[in-house]
C-alpha positions in Angstrom: 12.3 59.4 -43.8 14.0 56.8 -45.5 15.5 57.6 -49.2 18.8 57.1 -51.6 21.2 59.8 -52.2 22.0 60.6 -55.7 25.2 61.2 -57.6 24.6 65.1 -57.7 23.6 65.5 -53.9 26.9 63.3 -53.2 29.5 65.3 -55.3 27.9 68.6 -54.1 28.0 68.0 -50.7 31.2 66.6 -50.9 32.5 69.6 -53.1 30.9 72.0 -50.4 33.1 69.7 -47.4 36.8 70.1 -49.4 35.7 73.8 -49.8 35.3 74.3 -46.6 38.8 72.3 -45.7 40.1 74.1 -47.8 39.3 77.3 -46.5 40.9 76.7 -43.4 44.5 74.3 -44.4 47.5 75.2 -46.2 47.7 72.1 -48.2 44.4 71.6 -50.5 42.3 68.7 -50.9 40.2 67.6 -53.4 37.4 66.1 -54.5 37.0 63.8 -57.4 33.5 63.4 -59.3 32.4 60.0 -58.1 31.9 59.0 -62.4 35.3 60.0 -62.2 36.2 57.8 -58.7 34.2 54.7 -60.0 36.5 54.8 -63.3 39.1 54.5 -61.1 37.8 51.6 -59.3 37.5 50.0 -61.9 40.8 50.6 -63.6 39.7 52.2 -66.0 40.7 55.4 -68.3 39.5 58.8 -67.0 39.7 62.5 -68.2 40.8 64.0 -65.0 44.1 65.9 -65.3 45.8 66.2 -62.3 49.0 66.4 -60.6 48.0 64.3 -57.7 51.3 65.3 -55.3 49.9 69.0 -54.9 47.5 67.5 -52.9 47.1 66.8 -49.4 44.0 64.3 -49.8 42.0 63.3 -52.1 38.4 62.0 -51.9 35.5 60.6 -54.3 32.3 58.3 -54.0 32.5 55.1 -55.3 28.9 53.7 -56.9 29.4 49.8 -57.2 25.9 47.9 -58.0 24.3 50.9 -56.7 25.9 51.4 -53.1 28.4 54.3 -52.3 31.4 54.0 -51.1 34.2 56.9 -50.1 37.9 56.0 -51.5 40.8 58.6 -49.8 43.9 58.8 -50.9 46.7 60.3 -49.7 49.3 60.8 -52.2 52.5 62.2 -50.1 51.9 59.1 -47.7 51.7 57.1 -50.3 48.7 55.1 -49.0 44.7 55.0 -49.4 41.6 54.4 -47.4 38.5 52.6 -48.3 35.4 53.1 -46.0 32.6 51.3 -47.0 29.5 51.0 -45.1 28.9 47.9 -45.1 32.0 45.7 -44.4 35.0 45.9 -46.4 36.7 42.7 -47.7 39.6 41.8 -48.1 38.7 41.7 -52.0 38.0 45.1 -51.9 40.5 46.4 -50.3 43.0 44.6 -52.9 40.9 46.1 -55.5 41.3 49.6 -53.6 45.1 48.9 -53.7 45.2 48.2 -57.4 43.4 50.7 -58.8 44.6 53.9 -56.5 48.1 52.7 -57.0 47.5 52.5 -60.8 45.8 55.7 -60.9 49.3 57.3 -59.3 51.2 55.3 -61.0 49.9 56.6 -64.2 50.2 60.0 -63.0 54.1 59.8 -62.8 54.0 59.3 -58.8 56.0 57.0 -56.8 54.3 53.7 -56.0 56.8 51.2 -54.1 55.4 51.6 -51.0 51.5 51.7 -51.5 49.5 50.5 -48.8 45.3 50.5 -49.0 43.5 49.8 -45.4 40.2 50.9 -43.4 39.4 52.3 -40.2 36.7 51.2 -37.5 33.7 53.3 -38.2 29.9 53.1 -38.1 28.1 50.2 -39.8 25.2 50.4 -42.3 22.1 48.7 -40.7 19.7 49.1 -43.7 19.7 49.2 -47.5 19.3 52.8 -48.3 22.0 54.7 -45.6 25.0 54.0 -47.9 25.2 57.4 -49.2 25.1 59.4 -45.5 27.3 57.1 -44.1 30.0 57.8 -46.8 29.0 61.3 -46.7 29.5 61.3 -43.0 33.2 59.1 -43.2 34.4 62.5 -45.5 33.2 64.5 -43.1 34.9 63.4 -40.2 37.9 62.5 -41.9 38.4 66.3 -43.2 37.8 67.2 -39.9 40.8 64.4 -38.2 42.5 62.9 -41.4 44.9 61.6 -38.9 42.3 59.7 -36.7 42.4 56.4 -36.2 38.8 55.5 -36.1 35.4 57.4 -37.3 33.1 57.8 -34.8 29.4 59.0 -34.9 25.9 58.3 -34.1 24.1 56.1 -36.4 20.3 55.4 -35.0 17.7 55.7 -37.7 17.2 58.9 -35.8 20.4 60.3 -36.5 20.8 59.5 -40.1 17.2 61.6 -40.5 19.0 64.0 -38.8 22.2 63.9 -41.1 20.0 63.9 -44.2 18.2 67.0 -43.6 21.4 68.8 -42.5 22.9 67.9 -46.0 20.0 68.9 -47.9 20.5 71.8 -45.7 23.6 72.4 -46.6 23.1 71.8 -50.1 20.3 74.4 -50.5 22.4 77.3 -48.8 25.4 76.8 -50.9 23.1 76.7 -54.3 22.8 79.9 -56.5 20.2 82.5 -56.0 17.9 81.2 -59.0 15.1 83.8 -58.3 15.8 86.3 -61.1 16.6 83.3 -63.8 14.0 82.8 -66.5 12.8 79.3 -66.0 12.8 78.2 -69.7 16.0 79.8 -71.0 18.2 80.1 -68.4 18.8 83.8 -68.7 19.0 86.5 -66.3 16.1 88.9 -66.2 17.2 92.1 -68.3 19.9 89.9 -70.3 19.2 90.6 -73.6 18.3 87.5 -75.5 19.7 86.0 -78.4 18.0 86.1 -82.3 17.6 83.0 -83.7 16.7 81.8 -86.8 13.4 82.0 -88.5 11.8 78.3 -87.6 11.1 76.2 -90.7 8.2 74.6 -90.2 4.7 73.8 -92.4 2.0 75.4 -90.8 -1.3 73.3 -90.8 -3.8 73.6 -93.6 -7.4 73.6 -92.0 -8.9 74.2 -88.0 -7.5 75.9 -84.9 -3.8 75.6 -85.9 -4.2 77.0 -89.3 -5.6 80.5 -87.9 -2.5 80.1 -85.1 0.1 79.5 -87.7 -1.4 82.3 -90.5 -1.4 85.4 -87.5 -4.5 84.8 -85.6 -4.4 85.7 -81.7 -2.3 83.9 -79.5 -2.8 86.4 -76.5 -5.6 83.5 -74.6 -2.9 80.8 -74.7 0.1 82.6 -74.1 -0.7 85.2 -71.9 0.9 87.9 -74.5 0.0 90.8 -76.6 -1.7 90.3 -79.9 0.9 89.3 -82.2 1.3 86.4 -85.1 3.1 82.7 -84.8 5.2 83.6 -87.7 6.2 87.0 -85.9 6.9 85.2 -82.8 8.8 82.8 -84.0 11.0 85.1 -85.8 11.9 86.9 -82.5 11.7 84.6 -79.9 12.3 86.2 -76.3 13.3 84.8 -72.7 10.1 84.1 -71.2 8.1 83.0 -73.8 10.2 81.0 -76.8 10.0 77.7 -75.2 5.8 78.1 -74.5 5.1 79.3 -78.0 7.8 76.4 -79.8 5.5 73.8 -76.9 2.0 75.4 -78.1 2.8 74.6 -81.5 3.6 71.2 -81.1 0.8 70.0 -78.9 -2.1 71.5 -80.6 
């Protein structure tokens, strides 16, 4: 079982870890979206409007050339940590120092003694596990933010188990969508919005002409007898997209 992780999985799991941390700690942690953290890494403008000094620890996943890394900021300690599943080169550490220092300085924080380092840790041995490693780094740091090294089993079998664990956690924390309409996103029983009539020119010949002129669409859409024109005027929760797609496809 080998796979790479998408940003939605990375951000969702990191958010869950941070939420659990905040439930048991007086000083809060903050997770930053991977897109925004990558912007910080590149010294580019971000849309973040936060006071970093409110938080004990700030974490975010960086995506550089399709490779995931974890960057951690300790605002009150004036330091940052870069955890690369591969080797954290001196060039990457200098970039981490510069980017986090610029980010903090831009928000009025003192950076005169700002430092950046990495920690001893398990190293990625394949080309697809950087996401798993980055999330395990975050998990271990949040469990013990003062640790001077990170340890966890990192065999192929262990990584496969971590993937399953991450998948289960994200699914368990997902909202219950069983009562939601898959077509419009409304909950069952929710009054759908009334929309304006659809402005379209009915076909002049063929089967479409019969439908557009008021023929039965019961057999196709599984609804009571109605006309396409009437249905277009009153779009209901479960059949609106079906009707529109039906007209476009045929």
